[in-house]
LOSE-994354 format. One record per residue (C-alpha): residue number from 1; z, y, x. Coordinates in Angstrom, 2 decimals. Layout:
BEGIN
   pos        c3        c2        c1
   NUM         Z         Y         X
...
! end
This chain:
BEGIN
   pos        c3        c2        c1
     1    110.34     85.31    147.25
     2    108.46     87.34    149.84
     3    106.27     90.30    149.01
     4    103.16     88.29    149.91
     5    104.15     85.45    147.57
     6    104.81     87.88    144.71
     7    101.42     89.49    145.31
     8     99.62     86.11    145.26
     9    101.47     85.12    142.09
    10    100.44     88.36    140.41
    11     96.81     87.86    141.43
    12     96.85     84.28    140.13
    13     98.27     85.37    136.77
    14     95.78     88.23    136.57
    15     92.86     85.88    137.25
    16     94.19     83.41    134.69
    17     94.57     86.17    132.13
    18     91.03     87.45    132.71
    19     89.73     83.87    132.42
    20     91.43     83.31    129.04
    21     90.20     86.65    127.71
    22     86.63     85.87    128.78
    23     86.93     82.39    127.29
    24     88.09     83.81    123.96
    25     85.22     86.34    123.98
    26     82.72     83.53    124.73
    27     84.05     81.42    121.86
    28     83.83     84.34    119.43
    29     80.28     85.20    120.54
    30     79.21     81.56    120.30
    31     80.56     81.38    116.75
    32     78.88     84.66    115.82
    33     75.52     83.52    117.20
    34     75.88     80.07    115.67
    35     76.47     81.56    112.23
    36     73.22     83.53    112.43
    37     70.89     81.20    114.30
    38     70.23     77.51    113.74
    39     69.71     75.77    117.06
    40     70.19     72.09    117.46
    41     68.72     69.10    119.23
    42     67.90     65.77    117.64
    43     68.85     63.03    120.09
    44     68.58     60.18    117.59
    45     66.04     57.50    118.44
    46     64.40     57.65    115.00
    47     64.53     61.47    114.75
    48     66.58     61.24    111.56
    49     67.62     64.90    111.85
    50     64.06     66.21    112.23
    51     61.52     66.88    109.47
    52     58.85     64.29    108.85
    53     55.22     64.91    109.78
    54     54.36     65.46    106.11
    55     57.07     68.13    105.81
    56     55.89     69.96    108.92
    57     52.30     69.94    107.63
    58     53.35     71.35    104.25
    59     55.47     74.12    105.80
    60     52.70     75.04    108.25
    61     50.32     75.74    105.36
    62     52.64     78.36    103.85
    63     51.33     81.87    104.46
    64     54.10     83.83    102.72
    65     57.92     83.72    102.67
    66     59.53     80.83    100.82
    67     62.76     81.64     98.99
    68     65.22     78.77     98.50
    69     68.21     79.17     96.19
    70     70.78     76.39     96.35
    71     72.99     76.22     93.27
    72     76.13     75.01     95.01
    73     78.87     76.53     97.13
    74     78.11     76.25    100.84
    75     81.67     75.08    101.53
    76     81.57     72.21     99.04
    77     80.48     68.71    100.17
    78     77.18     68.85     98.27
    79     76.48     72.30     99.71
    80     77.15     71.02    103.22
    81     74.79     68.08    102.70
    82     72.04     70.39    101.45
    83     72.63     72.71    104.41
    84     72.04     69.76    106.74
    85     68.84     68.94    104.86
    86     67.57     72.52    105.02
    87     68.35     72.67    108.74
    88     65.42     70.27    109.24
    89     63.14     72.68    107.39
    90     64.36     75.68    109.38
    91     63.58     73.85    112.61
    92     59.93     73.79    111.48
    93     59.85     77.19    109.70
    94     62.46     79.66    110.89
    95     61.76     82.37    108.29
    96     63.00     80.43    105.27
    97     65.16     82.59    103.01
    98     68.09     80.44    101.84
    99     70.73     81.64     99.37
   100     73.71     79.71     97.99
   101     74.81     80.46     94.42
   102     77.82     79.01     92.64
   103     76.47     77.99     89.20
   104     79.93     78.26     87.65
   105     80.36     81.87     88.75
   106     76.78     82.85     87.91
   107     75.78     80.71     84.90
   108     73.10     83.18     83.82
   109     71.21     82.68     87.10
   110     71.52     78.92     86.70
   111     70.09     79.05     83.18
   112     67.21     81.27     84.29
   113     66.33     78.70     86.97
   114     66.55     75.71     84.58
   115     69.54     74.42     86.54
   116     71.96     72.11     84.75
   117     73.70     70.36     87.66
   118     75.32     71.56     90.87
   119     73.13     70.82     93.86
   120     69.79     71.64     92.28
   121     67.44     73.85     94.30
   122     65.15     76.65     93.13
   123     61.96     77.28     95.14
   124     60.07     80.58     94.80
   125     56.72     81.29     96.46
   126     54.10     83.92     95.62
   127     55.44     84.38     92.10
   128     55.56     80.64     91.42
   129     58.80     78.76     91.04
   130     60.02     75.21     90.66
   131     63.46     73.63     90.38
   132     64.17     70.49     92.39
   133     66.70     68.20     90.77
   134     67.28     65.72     93.60
   135     68.17     67.24     97.00
   136     66.08     64.90     99.17
   137     63.34     65.56    101.71
   138     60.81     63.62     99.63
   139     61.45     65.65     96.45
   140     61.79     69.00     98.24
   141     58.63     68.64    100.33
   142     56.59     67.48     97.33
   143     57.76     70.53     95.34
   144     56.94     72.91     98.21
   145     53.47     71.36     98.43
   146     52.90     71.94     94.73
   147     53.94     75.60     94.57
   148     52.38     76.33     97.95
   149     48.83     75.24     97.14
   150     46.40     78.11     96.92
   151     44.39     76.52     94.11
   152     45.82     76.90     90.60
   153     44.97     73.75     88.61
   154     43.22     74.26     85.29
   155     44.57     72.44     82.25
   156     42.43     72.36     79.11
   157     44.24     71.82     75.80
   158     42.09     70.51     72.97
   159     42.38     72.62     69.81
   160     40.53     73.09     66.56
   161     41.68     69.96     64.70
   162     45.30     70.79     63.89
   163     46.67     69.80     67.30
   164     49.81     71.24     68.87
   165     49.10     74.80     70.01
   166     49.88     76.17     73.47
   167     50.29     79.64     71.97
   168     52.29     78.66     68.89
   169     55.99     79.25     68.41
   170     56.52     76.73     65.60
   171     58.74     73.72     66.23
   172     55.88     71.18     66.65
   173     53.88     73.45     68.99
   174     54.07     73.42     72.80
   175     54.12     77.15     73.49
   176     57.39     77.02     75.48
   177     56.11     74.17     77.61
   178     52.93     76.14     78.29
   179     55.05     79.07     79.51
   180     56.93     76.78     81.89
   181     53.66     75.42     83.30
   182     52.21     78.90     83.78
   183     55.35     79.86     85.67
   184     54.63     77.00     88.07
   185     51.11     78.12     88.83
   186     49.05     76.19     86.27
   187     46.28     77.78     84.22
   188     46.19     76.64     80.60
   189     43.24     77.34     78.34
   190     42.45     76.13     74.81
   191     39.29     74.03     74.52
   192     37.22     73.78     71.34
   193     34.54     71.11     71.70
   194     32.87     72.37     68.53
   195     31.70     75.41     70.51
   196     31.68     73.90     74.03
   197     29.53     70.80     74.33
   198     31.27     69.36     77.41
   199     34.60     69.49     79.17
   200     34.14     71.95     82.08
   201     33.86     70.50     85.59
   202     36.75     72.56     86.98
   203     39.34     71.07     84.59
   204     42.03     69.15     86.46
   205     43.70     67.79     83.30
   206     42.76     67.49     79.64
   207     45.71     67.52     77.24
   208     44.89     65.85     73.94
   209     47.50     65.68     71.17
   210     47.00     63.70     67.99
   211     44.69     65.73     65.72
   212     45.33     66.32     62.03
   213     41.57     66.21     61.44
   214     39.42     63.48     63.00
   215     37.25     64.51     65.93
   216     33.50     64.52     65.37
   217     31.49     61.80     67.14
   218     30.07     64.32     69.59
   219     33.55     65.54     70.49
   220     34.80     62.01     71.13
   221     31.75     61.40     73.30
   222     32.37     64.59     75.30
   223     35.88     63.38     76.14
   224     34.56     59.92     77.08
   225     31.98     61.55     79.35
   226     34.80     63.54     80.96
   227     36.68     60.29     81.60
   228     33.55     58.67     83.02
   229     33.31     61.53     85.53
   230     36.86     60.78     86.70
   231     38.81     63.36     84.69
   232     42.56     63.05     84.18
   233     43.89     62.80     80.63
   234     47.24     63.23     78.87
   235     47.04     61.70     75.39
   236     49.95     62.35     73.02
   237     49.50     59.65     70.38
   238     51.98     60.59     67.66
   239     52.70     58.25     64.75
   240     49.92     58.19     62.18
   241     46.32     57.17     61.95
   242     44.53     57.26     65.33
   243     41.14     56.41     63.83
   244     39.91     59.88     64.68
   245     40.37     58.97     68.37
   246     39.17     55.37     68.05
   247     36.19     55.77     70.46
   248     38.56     57.12     73.14
   249     41.25     54.47     72.64
   250     38.57     51.76     72.65
   251     37.14     53.11     75.91
   252     40.61     52.99     77.48
   253     41.37     49.60     75.95
   254     44.71     50.68     74.49
   255     46.25     49.52     71.23
   256     49.23     50.97     69.38
   257     51.72     48.69     67.69
   258     52.04     49.26     63.93
   259     54.95     51.15     62.48
   260     57.53     53.53     63.91
   261     59.98     52.84     66.71
   262     63.62     52.41     65.76
   263     66.32     52.22     68.39
   264     69.93     51.26     67.75
   265     70.87     52.29     71.31
   266     70.88     56.00     70.44
   267     74.23     55.43     68.72
   268     75.68     55.56     72.25
   269     74.71     59.25     72.26
   270     76.14     59.77     68.75
   271     72.67     60.14     67.30
   272     72.53     58.80     63.74
   273     68.75     58.88     63.33
   274     67.43     55.44     64.40
   275     63.86     56.79     64.73
   276     64.85     58.57     67.94
   277     63.88     56.21     70.76
   278     65.78     56.43     74.03
   279     64.61     55.69     77.57
   280     67.37     55.40     80.16
   281     66.09     52.92     82.76
   282     63.34     53.93     85.15
   283     61.18     51.74     87.39
   284     59.99     52.77     90.83
   285     56.98     54.78     89.68
   286     55.95     58.30     90.78
   287     56.14     59.48     87.19
   288     59.83     58.67     86.82
   289     61.11     58.45     90.39
   290     63.44     61.47     90.26
   291     64.59     61.11     86.65
   292     68.24     60.40     85.91
   293     68.96     61.73     82.41
   294     68.13     60.03     79.14
   295     64.72     60.80     77.60
   296     64.63     61.09     73.81
   297     61.45     60.46     71.81
   298     61.92     61.50     68.16
   299     59.52     59.59     65.93
   300     57.44     57.59     68.41
   301     55.14     54.60     68.52
   302     54.88     51.83     71.09
   303     51.88     50.12     72.67
   304     50.65     46.73     73.68
   305     50.83     46.52     77.48
   306     47.11     46.27     78.15
   307     44.19     48.45     79.21
   308     40.42     48.20     79.68
   309     38.99     46.34     82.65
   310     38.98     48.31     85.88
   311     42.21     50.17     85.21
   312     45.55     49.48     86.87
   313     48.27     49.63     84.24
   314     51.96     50.54     84.56
   315     54.58     51.00     81.84
   316     57.06     53.49     83.35
   317     58.76     54.37     80.05
   318     60.20     51.54     77.96
   319     62.81     51.24     75.28
   320     65.85     49.02     75.74
   321     66.72     45.86     73.91
   322     67.86     46.27     70.31
   323     64.78     48.33     69.48
   324     61.57     47.41     67.67
   325     58.55     48.77     65.81
   326     59.63     49.11     62.18
   327     56.73     48.68     59.76
   328     58.68     49.21     56.54
   329     60.51     52.17     55.05
   330     63.45     53.46     57.07
   331     66.43     53.84     54.80
   332     69.81     52.19     54.59
   333     70.42     49.28     56.96
   334     67.22     48.60     58.89
   335     66.71     45.15     60.42
   336     63.81     43.65     62.35
   337     61.52     41.36     60.38
   338     59.52     39.22     62.76
   339     57.17     37.89     60.07
   340     55.87     41.44     59.52
   341     54.80     41.81     63.14
   342     57.85     43.73     64.29
   343     58.22     43.15     68.04
   344     61.61     43.36     69.79
   345     62.15     45.70     72.73
   346     61.83     46.54     75.49
   347     58.55     48.10     74.37
   348     56.34     50.52     76.32
   349     56.30     54.09     75.04
   350     53.88     55.15     77.80
   351     50.86     53.63     79.50
   352     50.13     55.00     82.99
   353     46.57     54.05     83.95
   354     44.91     54.59     87.30
   355     41.64     53.66     88.97
   356     39.44     54.97     91.81
   357     37.73     58.09     90.45
   358     34.13     57.20     89.52
   359     32.39     60.40     90.67
   360     34.81     62.12     93.03
   361     37.24     61.28     95.84
   362     40.75     60.24     94.97
   363     42.39     58.53     92.03
   364     41.81     59.04     88.33
   365     44.94     59.11     86.19
   366     45.45     58.73     82.45
   367     48.81     58.80     80.68
   368     49.12     57.77     77.04
   369     52.44     58.64     75.37
   370     53.58     57.43     71.98
   371     55.19     60.75     71.14
   372     54.39     64.42     71.58
   373     57.55     65.81     70.03
   374     59.53     65.36     73.25
   375     57.72     68.33     74.85
   376     57.49     70.42     71.68
   377     59.34     73.68     71.18
   378     62.00     71.84     69.16
   379     62.84     69.11     71.68
   380     61.75     70.32     75.13
   381     65.26     71.25     76.29
   382     67.03     68.17     74.95
   383     68.40     65.63     77.48
   384     65.87     65.00     80.27
   385     62.76     65.82     78.21
   386     61.78     68.89     80.21
   387     62.06     67.02     83.52
   388     59.80     64.25     82.22
   389     57.30     66.74     80.79
   390     57.03     68.53     84.15
   391     56.72     65.34     86.15
   392     54.05     64.13     83.74
   393     51.84     67.13     84.50
   394     52.65     67.01     88.21
   395     51.61     63.37     88.44
   396     48.41     63.91     86.46
   397     47.32     66.98     88.44
   398     48.10     65.70     91.94
   399     45.30     66.96     94.24
   400     42.84     64.41     95.52
   401     43.83     63.09     98.90
   402     47.41     64.30     98.53
   403     49.75     61.36     98.78
   404     53.38     61.40     97.75
   405     55.81     62.13    100.55
   406     57.10     58.71    101.58
   407     60.80     57.98    101.63
   408     62.05     57.79    105.21
   409     63.97     54.75    106.38
   410     66.15     54.59    109.48
   411     66.71     51.11    110.93
   412     69.36     52.45    113.33
   413     71.65     53.69    110.54
   414     74.21     50.91    111.18
   415     75.88     50.40    114.57
   416     76.76     46.80    115.43
   417     78.99     46.17    118.45
   418     79.73     42.89    120.15
   419     83.39     41.88    120.60
   420     83.21     42.57    124.36
   421     81.71     46.03    123.87
   422     84.31     46.84    121.21
   423     87.11     45.91    123.61
   424     85.54     48.02    126.38
   425     85.20     51.09    124.13
   426     88.65     50.65    122.62
   427     90.33     50.05    125.96
   428     88.53     53.02    127.47
   429     89.67     55.33    124.67
   430     93.26     54.06    124.60
   431     93.94     53.37    128.28
   432     91.29     54.51    130.77
   433     90.66     57.99    129.40
   434     94.38     58.95    129.05
   435     95.02     57.56    132.55
   436     92.22     59.69    134.02
   437     93.56     62.79    132.30
   438     97.08     62.07    133.59
   439     95.77     61.44    137.10
   440     93.77     64.69    137.01
   441     96.86     66.63    135.96
   442     98.97     65.10    138.73
   443     96.33     65.93    141.35
   444     96.12     69.55    140.17
   445     99.91     69.86    140.22
   446    100.10     68.33    143.72
   447     97.42     70.68    145.12
   448     99.13     73.75    143.64
   449    102.44     72.80    145.22
   450    100.81     72.34    148.61
   451     99.11     75.71    148.27
! end
């Protein structure tokens, strides 16, 4: 080999070496930048990888940092799916603070965030927090909208007649539930209609639990006037005499079935007390849309599925078959006796009533539940009770004009190919593409030999 040829060979190897070094540096830098900056393009026709208009609007209204803690490992499949979901949010708001926490390694952080399953997400904004159980855009955006609103909804809790107390620590009280609501930005205040003639105008929700002492006629009328103005109401109608609330129940057109609910289905959960009613099937209703766990109602009553004229009625919580309203004593083997007016399940444990608000924009909402124990201090953290209790308040306090984030559908999710197109794509991948690569290699080799 001549000196000139050796020199050209050295130069060629030197250039190739520099090229490979620069290529390796470029790959490393691209990986480093990609790990720290999310940058992607959505080329899908339906923009499936972009946030919806509702999500963008909610994120735009945020004026402070939003912290997102994902309780799953980033490397696990569920963590990867959530990362893809959050990438949509980062494309609209780049300053999101996202942290991934393994709930098995840090169980104390999971408990503090009310997390019971891997994949749940904790949102924190301006001292308010909420845990999202279902990692979907609809659930996540709705939760961000709730904790991001500047207004803190007022909830009045009727007291003075032996009702459940929001400050009490006894088992029947709802002090723990009140703490959870305050942590999510709600303002709870006791209301005594013996000293306050009317329900204040700024109350977003009135919580009324079954009183031990009957309300005075003027107190019943004050609550009816509140309903006539379009106020939202949560009525916890525990077993017992509801005569003290008769004017209110008559105004709403609701009627409780006699007796106490018994449910043989709870034996599936190894619960021996038949007076614990179980709800495990949920219809497509905003109140129960994201629920998956069983709900347990200890000592509940059921209702006739009817309401006063002008109201739209839904029954989102119902018992299963093999349940009924027992009117006799509950001891030994309990069987249903039809001649005593005992009605077989499924029976509604909740009546969700809506109508256009009479004196304000938006929708008026009333929820009547046949049990208040499920959100008491004694039962709040059993099964899915806490999730239902939170969604109950969220549904009843939804701001006027704020619609639920709709579920997105993508008609182009499935790809259908004709037989001809399948043969073209398959033949191209198996024959044409390898042939082109082989031809390219031969041409390069031929040119180098000539050179």
